[in-house]
N, CA, C and O atoms as CSV, one atom per row, in Angstrom:
chain,resi,resn,atom,element,x,y,z
A,1,UNK,N,N,-17.579,2.043,26.840
A,1,UNK,CA,C,-17.522,2.181,25.586
A,1,UNK,C,C,-16.317,2.726,24.756
A,1,UNK,O,O,-15.786,3.711,25.269
A,2,UNK,N,N,-15.846,2.349,23.739
A,2,UNK,CA,C,-14.603,2.918,23.216
A,2,UNK,C,C,-14.957,4.397,22.577
A,2,UNK,O,O,-15.974,4.752,21.980
A,3,UNK,N,N,-13.898,5.053,22.872
A,3,UNK,CA,C,-13.874,6.463,22.228
A,3,UNK,C,C,-13.366,6.489,20.885
A,3,UNK,O,O,-13.912,7.270,20.106
A,4,UNK,N,N,-12.471,5.813,20.498
A,4,UNK,CA,C,-11.856,5.862,19.195
A,4,UNK,C,C,-11.719,4.438,18.621
A,4,UNK,O,O,-11.176,3.501,19.206
A,5,UNK,N,N,-12.331,4.396,17.294
A,5,UNK,CA,C,-12.584,3.098,16.889
A,5,UNK,C,C,-12.368,3.342,15.247
A,5,UNK,O,O,-12.891,4.288,14.657
A,6,UNK,N,N,-11.575,2.411,14.646
A,6,UNK,CA,C,-11.311,2.492,13.213
A,6,UNK,C,C,-10.874,1.526,12.453
A,6,UNK,O,O,-9.905,0.944,12.940
A,7,UNK,N,N,-11.263,1.104,11.343
A,7,UNK,CA,C,-10.853,-0.009,10.356
A,7,UNK,C,C,-9.518,0.276,10.020
A,7,UNK,O,O,-9.180,1.364,9.553
A,8,UNK,N,N,-8.627,-0.793,10.268
A,8,UNK,CA,C,-7.001,-0.553,9.591
A,8,UNK,C,C,-7.252,-1.042,8.323
A,8,UNK,O,O,-7.477,-2.235,8.119
A,9,UNK,N,N,-7.224,-0.064,7.322
A,9,UNK,CA,C,-7.366,-0.102,5.887
A,9,UNK,C,C,-6.677,-1.424,5.272
A,9,UNK,O,O,-7.310,-2.294,4.673
A,10,UNK,N,N,-5.682,-1.441,5.441
A,10,UNK,CA,C,-4.799,-2.469,4.649
A,10,UNK,C,C,-5.264,-3.915,5.163
A,10,UNK,O,O,-4.937,-4.894,4.492
A,11,UNK,N,N,-5.945,-4.063,6.223
A,11,UNK,CA,C,-6.449,-5.360,6.575
A,11,UNK,C,C,-7.669,-5.777,5.791
A,11,UNK,O,O,-8.062,-6.943,5.840
A,12,UNK,N,N,-8.306,-4.815,5.037
A,12,UNK,CA,C,-9.598,-5.400,4.395
A,12,UNK,C,C,-9.331,-6.316,3.279
A,12,UNK,O,O,-8.461,-6.199,2.416
A,13,UNK,N,N,-10.308,-7.356,3.437
A,13,UNK,CA,C,-10.098,-8.459,2.485
A,13,UNK,C,C,-11.702,-8.668,2.060
A,13,UNK,O,O,-12.649,-8.745,2.842
A,14,UNK,N,N,-11.733,-8.727,0.835
A,14,UNK,CA,C,-13.295,-9.233,0.136
A,14,UNK,C,C,-12.887,-10.379,-0.751
A,14,UNK,O,O,-11.976,-10.280,-1.574
A,15,UNK,N,N,-13.677,-11.598,-0.532
A,15,UNK,CA,C,-13.607,-12.709,-1.401
A,15,UNK,C,C,-14.953,-13.183,-1.522
A,15,UNK,O,O,-15.749,-13.126,-0.586
A,16,UNK,N,N,-15.282,-13.742,-2.875
A,16,UNK,CA,C,-16.500,-13.937,-3.409
A,16,UNK,C,C,-16.498,-15.461,-3.709
A,16,UNK,O,O,-15.566,-15.941,-4.355
A,17,UNK,N,N,-17.562,-16.268,-3.235
A,17,UNK,CA,C,-17.762,-17.580,-3.696
A,17,UNK,C,C,-18.484,-17.675,-5.025
A,17,UNK,O,O,-18.796,-16.608,-5.555
A,18,UNK,N,N,-18.788,-18.797,-5.628
A,18,UNK,CA,C,-19.268,-18.917,-6.973
A,18,UNK,C,C,-20.775,-18.587,-6.941
A,18,UNK,O,O,-21.333,-18.483,-8.033
A,19,UNK,N,N,-21.564,-18.394,-5.715
A,19,UNK,CA,C,-22.699,-17.971,-5.669
A,19,UNK,C,C,-22.827,-16.371,-5.417
A,19,UNK,O,O,-23.918,-15.833,-5.230
A,20,UNK,N,N,-21.727,-15.746,-5.433
A,20,UNK,CA,C,-21.810,-14.283,-5.281
A,20,UNK,C,C,-21.758,-13.932,-3.787
A,20,UNK,O,O,-21.863,-12.745,-3.479
A,21,UNK,N,N,-21.601,-14.886,-2.812
A,21,UNK,CA,C,-21.732,-14.435,-1.461
A,21,UNK,C,C,-20.248,-14.036,-0.984
A,21,UNK,O,O,-19.285,-14.782,-1.163
A,22,UNK,N,N,-20.168,-12.820,-0.376
A,22,UNK,CA,C,-18.855,-12.405,-0.167
A,22,UNK,C,C,-18.476,-12.674,1.379
A,22,UNK,O,O,-19.303,-12.463,2.265
A,23,UNK,N,N,-17.136,-13.168,1.658
A,23,UNK,CA,C,-16.721,-13.133,2.824
A,23,UNK,C,C,-15.756,-11.759,3.123
A,23,UNK,O,O,-14.728,-11.592,2.467
A,24,UNK,N,N,-16.118,-10.938,4.013
A,24,UNK,CA,C,-15.522,-9.737,4.301
A,24,UNK,C,C,-14.691,-9.911,5.696
A,24,UNK,O,O,-15.204,-10.326,6.735
A,25,UNK,N,N,-13.425,-9.554,5.560
A,25,UNK,CA,C,-12.352,-9.576,6.674
A,25,UNK,C,C,-11.887,-8.364,6.895
A,25,UNK,O,O,-11.674,-7.704,5.878
A,26,UNK,N,N,-11.618,-7.764,8.116
A,26,UNK,CA,C,-10.966,-6.796,8.381
A,26,UNK,C,C,-10.492,-6.563,9.796
A,26,UNK,O,O,-10.985,-7.353,10.602
A,27,UNK,N,N,-9.704,-5.724,10.267
A,27,UNK,CA,C,-9.261,-5.636,11.778
A,27,UNK,C,C,-9.830,-4.007,12.120
A,27,UNK,O,O,-9.677,-3.070,11.337
A,28,UNK,N,N,-10.400,-3.926,13.242
A,28,UNK,CA,C,-10.819,-2.870,13.974
A,28,UNK,C,C,-9.934,-2.633,14.886
A,28,UNK,O,O,-9.480,-3.574,15.537
A,29,UNK,N,N,-9.563,-1.471,15.084
A,29,UNK,CA,C,-8.601,-1.075,16.187
A,29,UNK,C,C,-9.295,0.130,17.040
A,29,UNK,O,O,-9.815,1.101,16.490
A,30,UNK,N,N,-9.232,-0.073,18.588
A,30,UNK,CA,C,-10.039,0.576,19.447
A,30,UNK,C,C,-9.373,0.851,20.737
A,30,UNK,O,O,-8.608,-0.049,21.083
A,31,UNK,N,N,-9.451,1.735,21.439
A,31,UNK,CA,C,-9.036,2.133,22.730
A,31,UNK,C,C,-9.694,1.705,23.981
A,31,UNK,O,O,-9.530,2.282,25.055
A,32,UNK,N,N,-10.614,0.439,23.760
A,32,UNK,CA,C,-11.176,-0.099,24.685
A,32,UNK,C,C,-11.514,-1.520,24.458
A,32,UNK,O,O,-11.325,-1.852,23.288
A,33,UNK,N,N,-11.952,-2.449,25.221
A,33,UNK,CA,C,-12.149,-3.888,24.643
A,33,UNK,C,C,-13.786,-4.040,24.785
A,33,UNK,O,O,-14.302,-5.113,25.098
A,34,UNK,N,N,-14.433,-3.013,24.557
A,34,UNK,CA,C,-16.051,-3.164,24.585
A,34,UNK,C,C,-16.531,-2.192,23.409
A,34,UNK,O,O,-16.907,-1.034,23.584
A,35,UNK,N,N,-16.455,-2.854,22.182
A,35,UNK,CA,C,-16.643,-2.278,20.969
A,35,UNK,C,C,-18.039,-2.721,20.569
A,35,UNK,O,O,-18.194,-3.942,20.601
A,36,UNK,N,N,-19.162,-1.951,20.174
A,36,UNK,CA,C,-20.259,-2.642,19.423
A,36,UNK,C,C,-19.903,-2.889,17.932
A,36,UNK,O,O,-19.592,-1.993,17.148
A,37,UNK,N,N,-19.970,-3.953,17.692
A,37,UNK,CA,C,-19.433,-4.293,16.202
A,37,UNK,C,C,-20.895,-4.426,15.340
A,37,UNK,O,O,-20.802,-4.845,14.186
A,38,UNK,N,N,-21.956,-4.156,15.756
A,38,UNK,CA,C,-23.274,-4.219,14.846
A,38,UNK,C,C,-23.405,-3.345,13.839
A,38,UNK,O,O,-24.138,-3.518,12.865
A,39,UNK,N,N,-22.564,-2.199,14.080
A,39,UNK,CA,C,-22.594,-1.300,12.968
A,39,UNK,C,C,-21.898,-1.459,11.790
A,39,UNK,O,O,-22.055,-0.744,10.800
A,40,UNK,N,N,-21.011,-2.531,11.892
A,40,UNK,CA,C,-20.213,-3.019,10.688
A,40,UNK,C,C,-20.862,-4.131,9.770
A,40,UNK,O,O,-20.329,-4.651,8.790
A,41,UNK,N,N,-22.311,-4.433,10.361
A,41,UNK,CA,C,-23.036,-5.457,9.451
A,41,UNK,C,C,-23.414,-4.779,7.958
A,41,UNK,O,O,-23.691,-5.498,6.999
A,42,UNK,N,N,-23.397,-3.567,7.889
A,42,UNK,CA,C,-23.571,-2.776,6.663
A,42,UNK,C,C,-22.336,-1.773,6.405
A,42,UNK,O,O,-22.015,-0.846,7.149
A,43,UNK,N,N,-21.747,-2.122,5.275
A,43,UNK,CA,C,-20.444,-1.202,4.962
A,43,UNK,C,C,-20.524,-0.821,3.419
A,43,UNK,O,O,-20.885,-1.631,2.566
A,44,UNK,N,N,-20.204,0.308,3.181
A,44,UNK,CA,C,-19.937,0.888,1.813
A,44,UNK,C,C,-18.684,0.948,1.503
A,44,UNK,O,O,-17.946,1.656,2.188
A,45,UNK,N,N,-18.201,0.257,0.459
A,45,UNK,CA,C,-16.860,0.029,-0.117
A,45,UNK,C,C,-16.693,0.481,-1.544
A,45,UNK,O,O,-17.033,-0.222,-2.496
A,46,UNK,N,N,-16.166,1.663,-1.661
A,46,UNK,CA,C,-16.195,2.011,-3.052
A,46,UNK,C,C,-17.649,2.344,-3.315
A,46,UNK,O,O,-18.322,3.020,-2.537
A,47,UNK,N,N,-18.128,1.799,-4.529
A,47,UNK,CA,C,-19.455,1.866,-5.056
A,47,UNK,C,C,-20.433,0.792,-4.666
A,47,UNK,O,O,-21.630,0.793,-4.953
A,48,UNK,N,N,-19.823,-0.076,-4.014
A,48,UNK,CA,C,-20.726,-1.266,-3.333
A,48,UNK,C,C,-21.146,-1.067,-1.846
A,48,UNK,O,O,-20.552,-0.449,-0.962
A,49,UNK,N,N,-22.271,-1.722,-1.801
A,49,UNK,CA,C,-22.792,-1.592,-0.449
A,49,UNK,C,C,-22.840,-3.010,0.095
A,49,UNK,O,O,-23.621,-3.729,-0.528
A,50,UNK,N,N,-22.184,-3.605,1.128
A,50,UNK,CA,C,-22.376,-4.741,1.689
A,50,UNK,C,C,-23.251,-4.924,2.873
A,50,UNK,O,O,-23.310,-4.041,3.729
A,51,UNK,N,N,-23.920,-5.998,2.966
A,51,UNK,CA,C,-24.871,-6.266,4.005
A,51,UNK,C,C,-24.861,-7.743,4.484
A,51,UNK,O,O,-24.978,-8.641,3.651
A,52,UNK,N,N,-24.742,-7.981,5.639
A,52,UNK,CA,C,-24.678,-9.303,6.146
A,52,UNK,C,C,-24.493,-9.594,7.754
A,52,UNK,O,O,-24.900,-8.803,8.605
A,53,UNK,N,N,-23.901,-10.692,8.027
A,53,UNK,CA,C,-23.837,-11.089,9.410
A,53,UNK,C,C,-22.326,-11.269,10.030
A,53,UNK,O,O,-21.489,-11.763,9.275
A,54,UNK,N,N,-22.001,-10.970,11.104
A,54,UNK,CA,C,-20.825,-11.380,11.543
A,54,UNK,C,C,-20.724,-12.847,11.905
A,54,UNK,O,O,-21.515,-13.445,12.634
A,55,UNK,N,N,-19.596,-13.382,11.275
A,55,UNK,CA,C,-19.435,-15.042,11.713
A,55,UNK,C,C,-18.434,-15.241,12.630
A,55,UNK,O,O,-18.419,-16.257,13.324
A,56,UNK,N,N,-17.488,-14.279,12.722
A,56,UNK,CA,C,-16.460,-14.460,13.612
A,56,UNK,C,C,-15.610,-13.279,14.337
A,56,UNK,O,O,-15.238,-12.352,13.617
A,57,UNK,N,N,-15.326,-13.260,15.531
A,57,UNK,CA,C,-14.589,-12.033,16.061
A,57,UNK,C,C,-13.669,-12.486,17.004
A,57,UNK,O,O,-13.996,-13.252,17.910
A,58,UNK,N,N,-12.237,-11.947,16.808
A,58,UNK,CA,C,-11.395,-12.577,17.850
A,58,UNK,C,C,-10.749,-11.078,18.397
A,58,UNK,O,O,-10.436,-10.206,17.587
A,59,UNK,N,N,-10.625,-10.937,19.560
A,59,UNK,CA,C,-10.267,-9.661,20.268
A,59,UNK,C,C,-8.755,-10.087,21.053
A,59,UNK,O,O,-8.604,-11.118,21.707
A,60,UNK,N,N,-7.884,-9.225,20.861
A,60,UNK,CA,C,-6.512,-9.430,21.474
A,60,UNK,C,C,-6.177,-7.904,21.923
A,60,UNK,O,O,-6.690,-6.943,21.349
A,61,UNK,N,N,-5.280,-7.777,22.987
A,61,UNK,CA,C,-4.671,-6.424,23.422
A,61,UNK,C,C,-3.493,-6.208,22.387
A,61,UNK,O,O,-2.881,-7.188,21.963
A,62,UNK,N,N,-3.241,-5.182,22.063
A,62,UNK,CA,C,-2.018,-4.738,21.360
A,62,UNK,C,C,-0.869,-4.458,22.296
A,62,UNK,O,O,-0.883,-3.541,23.117
A,63,UNK,N,N,0.170,-5.340,22.116
A,63,UNK,CA,C,1.059,-5.272,23.283
A,63,UNK,C,C,1.772,-3.969,23.497
A,63,UNK,O,O,2.112,-3.268,22.544
A,64,UNK,N,N,1.961,-3.696,24.543
A,64,UNK,CA,C,2.664,-2.438,24.901
A,64,UNK,C,C,1.774,-1.160,25.062
A,64,UNK,O,O,2.248,-0.086,25.432
A,65,UNK,N,N,0.360,-1.360,24.738
A,65,UNK,CA,C,-0.506,-0.119,24.586
A,65,UNK,C,C,-1.930,-0.470,25.304
A,65,UNK,O,O,-2.210,-1.607,25.685
A,66,UNK,N,N,-2.649,0.474,25.415
A,66,UNK,CA,C,-3.945,0.144,26.072
A,66,UNK,C,C,-5.129,0.124,25.037
A,66,UNK,O,O,-6.312,0.377,25.266
A,67,UNK,N,N,-4.495,-0.263,23.749
A,67,UNK,CA,C,-5.328,-0.579,22.702
A,67,UNK,C,C,-5.915,-1.893,22.415
A,67,UNK,O,O,-5.472,-2.776,23.149
A,68,UNK,N,N,-6.718,-2.240,21.623
A,68,UNK,CA,C,-7.192,-3.528,21.311
A,68,UNK,C,C,-7.408,-3.825,19.882
A,68,UNK,O,O,-7.812,-2.936,19.133
A,69,UNK,N,N,-7.149,-5.098,19.426
A,69,UNK,CA,C,-7.376,-5.185,17.854
A,69,UNK,C,C,-8.673,-6.356,17.826
A,69,UNK,O,O,-8.695,-7.367,18.528
A,70,UNK,N,N,-9.631,-5.986,16.932
A,70,UNK,CA,C,-10.638,-6.858,16.617
A,70,UNK,C,C,-10.585,-7.458,15.153
A,70,UNK,O,O,-10.873,-6.747,14.190
A,71,UNK,N,N,-10.230,-8.715,15.014
A,71,UNK,CA,C,-10.219,-9.407,13.833
A,71,UNK,C,C,-11.584,-9.951,13.645
A,71,UNK,O,O,-12.077,-10.815,14.371
A,72,UNK,N,N,-12.292,-9.280,12.413
A,72,UNK,CA,C,-13.806,-9.480,12.242
A,72,UNK,C,C,-14.138,-10.044,11.004
A,72,UNK,O,O,-13.818,-9.449,9.975
A,73,UNK,N,N,-14.746,-11.129,10.962
A,73,UNK,CA,C,-15.231,-11.594,9.466
A,73,UNK,C,C,-16.739,-11.641,9.484
A,73,UNK,O,O,-17.383,-11.899,10.501
A,74,UNK,N,N,-17.285,-11.367,8.265
A,74,UNK,CA,C,-18.739,-11.352,8.119
A,74,UNK,C,C,-18.951,-11.980,6.726
A,74,UNK,O,O,-18.110,-11.854,5.836
A,75,UNK,N,N,-20.168,-12.700,6.559
A,75,UNK,CA,C,-20.684,-13.322,5.302
A,75,UNK,C,C,-21.748,-12.132,4.922
A,75,UNK,O,O,-22.582,-11.678,5.705
A,76,UNK,N,N,-21.568,-11.753,3.679
A,76,UNK,CA,C,-22.188,-10.490,3.241
A,76,UNK,C,C,-22.620,-10.767,1.653
A,76,UNK,O,O,-22.008,-11.538,0.915
A,77,UNK,N,N,-23.686,-10.060,1.305
A,77,UNK,CA,C,-24.151,-9.663,-0.031
A,77,UNK,C,C,-23.795,-8.478,-0.594
A,77,UNK,O,O,-23.417,-7.719,0.298
A,78,UNK,N,N,-23.745,-7.979,-1.661
A,78,UNK,CA,C,-23.432,-6.682,-2.209
A,78,UNK,C,C,-24.371,-6.197,-3.251
A,78,UNK,O,O,-25.041,-6.890,-4.016
A,79,UNK,N,N,-24.328,-5.078,-3.180
A,79,UNK,CA,C,-25.140,-4.208,-4.334
A,79,UNK,C,C,-24.447,-2.878,-5.019
A,79,UNK,O,O,-24.033,-1.944,-4.332
A,80,UNK,N,N,-24.379,-2.905,-6.320
A,80,UNK,CA,C,-23.825,-1.623,-6.687
A,80,UNK,C,C,-24.766,-0.509,-6.728
A,80,UNK,O,O,-24.376,0.618,-7.032
């Protein structure tokens, strides 16, 4: 299990469709390739709380390091 895990803040993207469903994407950086992403199914960003499901994950090593990059996308709804 990873010891150090964080969201790379500049990667955060939130897009809404006409029905108010949000697609939330971001990159998680970790020191291991075994990260439990279930904790990201609920996110508080500013005053909004997003809840949803992971729709895709891509994992790749960061070249020249022992770290990994997880590109995560979720389909979510939000509450203020």
